[in-house]
C-alpha positions as CSV (number, residue, x, y, z in Angstrom):
1,M,22.0,22.6,36.2
2,K,18.7,24.4,36.3
3,L,15.4,22.7,36.1
4,L,14.4,24.5,32.9
5,S,17.5,23.2,31.1
6,L,16.4,19.6,31.8
7,I,13.0,20.0,30.2
8,P,14.1,19.6,26.6
9,I,16.2,16.6,27.5
10,V,13.3,14.9,29.3
11,A,10.9,15.7,26.5
12,L,13.3,14.2,23.9
13,V,13.7,11.0,26.0
14,L,9.9,10.7,26.4
15,A,9.3,11.3,22.7
16,A,11.9,8.7,21.8
17,N,10.3,6.1,24.1
18,I,6.9,6.8,22.7
19,L,8.0,6.5,19.1
20,T,9.9,3.3,19.6
21,G,7.1,1.9,21.8
22,C,4.6,2.4,19.0
23,E,6.6,0.6,16.5
24,S,7.1,-2.5,18.6
25,N,3.4,-2.8,19.7
26,E,1.8,-3.2,16.3
27,G,-1.6,-4.7,16.5
28,P,-3.5,-6.6,13.9
29,A,-4.9,-3.4,12.3
30,E,-1.5,-1.9,11.9
31,K,-0.2,-5.1,10.3
32,A,-3.2,-5.3,8.0
33,G,-2.7,-1.7,7.1
34,E,1.0,-2.3,6.2
35,K,0.0,-5.3,4.0
36,I,-2.6,-3.1,2.2
37,D,0.0,-0.3,1.8
38,N,2.5,-2.8,0.3
39,A,-0.1,-4.3,-2.0
40,I,-1.1,-0.9,-3.2
41,E,2.5,0.1,-3.8
42,Q,3.2,-3.1,-5.7
43,T,0.1,-2.7,-7.8
44,G,1.1,0.9,-8.6
45,E,4.5,-0.2,-9.7
46,K,3.0,-2.9,-12.0
47,I,0.6,-0.3,-13.5
48,D,3.5,2.1,-14.1
49,S,5.5,-0.6,-15.7
50,A,2.6,-1.7,-18.0
51,V,1.9,1.9,-19.0
52,E,5.5,2.5,-19.8
53,E,5.7,-0.7,-21.9
54,T,2.5,0.1,-23.7
55,G,3.8,3.6,-24.5
56,E,7.0,2.1,-25.9
57,E,5.0,-0.3,-28.0
58,I,2.8,2.5,-29.3
59,E,5.9,4.6,-30.2
60,E,7.4,1.6,-32.0
61,A,4.1,1.1,-34.0
62,G,4.1,4.7,-34.9
63,D,7.7,4.5,-36.1
64,K,6.9,1.5,-38.3
65,L,3.8,3.3,-39.7
66,R,5.9,6.4,-40.5
67,E,8.5,4.2,-42.3
68,K,5.8,2.5,-44.4
69,T,4.1,5.7,-45.4
70,Q,7.3,7.6,-46.5
């Protein structure tokens, strides 16, 4: 096997080690960042839900108003 054919394999192994090493060595900043990300995601989901519910209530109110004015 030629040396040049080993380069992609070695690069792949090194990249895999670096990526898995980063995930297992989370420091306090990374953990705090994850907590913030989760909180933002949950808040966004709650806002989306509230907007959807409000839209449905407005639509129902509009339907009732149309029924009364016909």
